[in-house]
N, C-alpha and C positions, 0 to 999 in steps of 0.2 A: 105568645107559652109567660103569662107576669111573671114580674120578677117578688119575690122574695126577702121580704125583707130580714133583717135576723132582731133575736126583739135586745132592745136597753141595757142602759146600766147609769146607775146613780150619780147622781151630781157630779156630789161627794166624792166621787173616787179621787177627783181631779184631784182635790183634795188635800184625798191621804198617800205620803210620802213610804217612802222606807227605808232601813238601815241598809248606808250599804260594806259595810264587812261584811254581809255577807253579797253582795252580789260580787265584791271582788275574794273572798272563796267560792264563788261560784267556775268564779270566771281559771283560774291559777291552777281548781280541777280542771281542768277544762287540758288545761298545759298536759297539766301530770299526767294524764288521758291518752296524749298525744308527745308521753316518754320523754316533757321534760321536768324537770330538777327543779323549787320553788321551795324559796323555805318564804312559812310565812308565819308572819306579822302585823301581817293586817283580823284577828279576830282573839276580839277580851275576853278568854277565860284563861285559869286560870293552867299548865301544863304540867297540874299531878294527880296525884291518885287519890279519891274520895280514899277519906278518912277509914280504916281494914273492922275500924271500930263500929262506924256506920254502916255501911253494906248489913253488917254482920245487923242489925237494929233493926232490916227492911229482912231480912228474911227472916228473920223471928218470929216480926208482927208481919209477914206471910200466912209463917207455918201459923202463926194464933188463927192465919182468918182474915184478916185485917185489911177483906181486898175486896169489897162492898166501897155502899156508899157511908158518906157521917156528912156531918153536916158541914153546914157550906161556908159554915165562918169557920171552920175547922174544930182541928177535937180537940176535948179538955186541956188534953198532956201540951202538944202542942202552945199552942192557947197561953200559960202558965208559962213553960219554958223560958219565949216569947217575952213576958208582962217583966219573967226575974234580969231576961237577961237586960230591956228596956230598963232597965227601971239599974240596975248596979252601972252599966256602962257607964250610959247616960247622969247619971245622980238626979233626977225623979220621978215620979212615983206610977207606974201603972195598970194599972188593973190588969188581970187575962178577957174583964168585962169587954176592954177597948177592946183586942187586937181580933187581926183579921186576917187570915192564913187565906192565896194565893198560884196559881199560875204561876209565880216571880211575879215582880215589880213593876212590868207592865200594865195587867191591871188596873196594876194602880189610881197606872197615870189618864190610861184610857176613862178609867173608873172613876180620879174624882171629877174632874172635867168634865164629866156630861152631869155630873149631880149637883155639881158646883155654878156652875158657867151657864148661860143665854146663849141666843145666837149674836152679837156684837161685842161681851165681857171680853173684857182685857183681860191677861193675863201673860203677866212677865214670867221669862225664862233661859238660862245660859246664855252665849252664844261667842264662840260657842259650844256646843252642849250636845250627848247626847241627844241625836237626832227626833228617836219616838216622838219625847213635848216639842215641837216642831209642826209635827205630821197632826198629835192626840188631840191636843189646842185647832188647826183649822182644821179636822175634817169633823173635826165636835161644833164646830159653826162660831165658835169667840174665836179673839182677835189675836192673834202673835205681835209683841213684846219683847223685843232683843233688850237681853243685858248688857251689858260687851263685859267680855272677861280680857282684861289686857295688859299683852306682856309683860311692861313693864310695871305693871302690877303682879308682876311672881301669878299670872292667869284670876285675882280676885276683882272680886266689883266690889265695885266707887261706892261707896252708899249713898256720897253726893247725888249719883247716874240712875240709884235703887227709884231714893226723894221723888226727883225727874219726870220719873216716869208712871210711881201711881196715880191717881185718877179718880173718879166718883164711879166709871165705871171695869175699874183691878178687883176683880174675881178671885186668883188665888197668884200667889208669886208661886215659883219656882224654883227652889237650890240646892247644889248637889255635892256636897263634899265626901271622901279628896274628887276631882271630881276626872269625870271623863266631856273630852280627851286628853283634859293639860297637861295631869294631872298639880290639878290645884288643892291648898287648902285652902280654910275660909279659917279666919287666924278671931282671939277667943273676944280684940276688939271688935274689928270689923259685927260678927254676931250681935253683939251689944246692941248698939251704934241703928244695926238692923231692926234685930227687935222694938228701939222705944222708936224705930220711924214705921216701921207695919200696925204699931200699935192705935196705932189715930185710925189707921184702914177698916177696911171691910170684908181685908184681903182675908181669904186661909190660907197657910203655906202646906207646901208637897218641899216637905228636906227628905232628898234619893243622899242618899248614907246609905249605899251597898255596899260599900266599903270601907268605910268606921274601920278596920281593924285593920293593914293595912294604908299606915303608915309610919316614917321612915327620918319624918327631922318634926318636929315641934309635936305639940300635942292637939287630939283631935278634939271636935266644938262639936253641940249639937244646938240650935237658932232653940227646937226646947224644950231643955235647958233658961232660956231667959224666964225668967222669972214674967207669967201672965198668957206663953207663947205653950205648952201644954193644947192650952184646950183651942188653942184652935187650927194642932200645926197638923197636916199628915205625917209620921213619921216614920221611914219608909226604909225596911230594909231587907236581909234574906242569907241561905244557904248558899247562894249560884256561887259567890264570888271569894270568900270565905273558910267554903270547905269544898273547895275544886267541884260544884255540885254540877252544875250548870244545868247539862241536861236533865236531874228531878224541875225543875219547874218549881221551884218554891221562893217562897216570897211568904211578907209578911211586914206588917205594919198597928203599929199604938193611933191608930182615929180617934178623934176629936167622937165626942159623944154623939148629937144630930145629925153627921154624917155613916153611921156604924150602921143602920138599918138601910138608911138607899146603899151603902156599897154589898152591902148581903147582900142585898137583891137583889144587885148585877150578877149577883154571883151565882147566885142561882139562874138564872136566867142566861146565865152563859155556858159557863165551866160544870159548872153543879157541886162540889170540890175542887177539890189534893190529894191524891188518892191518900185512905184513910198509911200505909203504908209507909210512902214516904217521907211520908207529917211526923213519923214512926222513931224512921229516920234522923229527922229533922232532929226533933227531944233530941237524939240522941253528938246530937252535933254543940251541942246549944251545953248539953249537962254534963257531955264525956269530957273525956282528957283535949286541950288544948293544946301538946308537944307539936302535935302535924300543924295547926297554924303559924306554930313559931320559926318554927323549921322554910317552911315556903315563907315567912315574913325576910324569915334571912335572909335567901336561898332571891329572893325581889333583892335584896336590899347591896347584895353584889352584882346580878344582871343592870341594875341600875346603873349604877361604876361604871359597870362595863360601856354600858350604848351610851350614855349622858356623852364620859370623854372618849369615846371613837368618833361620833358624831360632829366635838365637842376640837378635833384634831383636823374636818373636810372645809377643807378654805370652799370660805360664798358660804357656811352653816357653822345655826349658831343654835346652841340648844339649856335653857335651862334646866334647876335641878328638875322633878315635879317633884312631890313629897308623899305622896301617897296613891296608892291605886297603883297596875304596871303599866300605864301611857311613857314613851317620849315624845315630842310634842314644838319638834324641832321650828325655824330661822332659816327658808330657803328662798330668801326674796333675795338674792344678792348670785345667784342662781341665774346663765344662761334662756334654763327650762324654766318653765311654769312649778306649783302646786301644783298641777293636773297632770298638768304633763310630762314633770317627770316624777312622778306615779303610776301612770301608767306605764310608760316604758322601764321601767323598776324592774315592774315584772313579765314584760314581753325580755324584755330586752338580757334583762340581770336573774330574771327568776327570785329575787327579791316582793313582795305581796305589801302594801301599809298599802296605809287609806291621808286620801288629800287634804288639809284644812279643811275644805270647802265641802265637805261632806259633814263638819260639821257647824253652816252654817257663816257669814260672811264674813269675820270676825278671827271667821280660819284662814280664810285664805293664802294667805303663805307660807304654808309650815305642811310639812306633814307630821299621822298620826304613828307610831307604831308598839308598840304590842310586844315589852321586853316579861312575857308568856311562855316563853321558849327556852332551850337547853344556850349555858352561855355558848358554847359550842354552834351553836345553833346564830346566832347572834354575833359572834363572832366572820363566822365565815357569811354573814350576815353582808357587813360595813367594807371584809377584801372585796366583795360583789358593789357596790355600794361607790368603794374607791375607783373602783380598776374603772368603771361608768360614766364618773366623773371624770377623772382623766381624759373619757374618748372624748369628750365634749372638748374641752379645751386644742 
């Protein structure tokens, strides 16, 4: 009998990465189904409920019948609210027609690269950084060029290292502040110098600012606020992190005019639109009471203090204080296990789910990433378990 071969798969799949947080979450769920208790510090989402007035806005939109298709670029009410929010918070002038709405932030990452880069073009991105950056660059056939974020600079890139990586083939530079996984916050001086370098290049800039409201030390700054940069910057934000709406899948971006139509066509060809009742909920988030955000940031500040102090009490562990987002990125290079080994053992042996820094790029290899988007009670328990496990290695 003749052997029947299976259909093949696309070669490009070999270039498509993943997000390790979801892999670790899946393993943690398996352990929980087997009867083990796991403390979850791996997933980057607020553990707060979506504000009640936001949920009510979605219910009201459904009652009004906003359950069908809507324009792929987004409903006008959200484009207008997002333009106003971005203009006020960044001290820039964003018009509603330059705002696009997508199913979270990730589509903007993929579609910006696809719209701006040909195979072989170079894209500079932060390392360590959100793993989807490199995945999207590689899958699109562009060349990933990592920009190191070093611990001795509080995980803020060195403008000199950015300059060394800018070439005639650089088509896009990705910046992220506040930063995942380190909590780093790019300062005004660094952004000013970066803008000076970028204005001499032919590169677009994608500025991922989804954690912009989650700042504890210093002031948030956007490169789009620098003279001449708004015209070449995809300014990316959304409601997921700020308003505890990760599962609602709603992001938005201020987009340079030449990229508006290309990105909108990608939405037409892929997701069609973000459900309109979700967009009306996002309008309520941006324009309604902000005290839920303020309360969340205040609680995260306390959790940050708890987790950083607790980590720094551990022999062989050092942790810089993150200035934004809700991640701690401790250095564990002095421990007898590598960060990769440690993350696996802590899950299997101690019931603490977290991520190795290598999941975010080679420059993260001596670190762990812990999300402190969990209760103070659970953070205390996690630190106790980590302490007990490390003592068992002595």
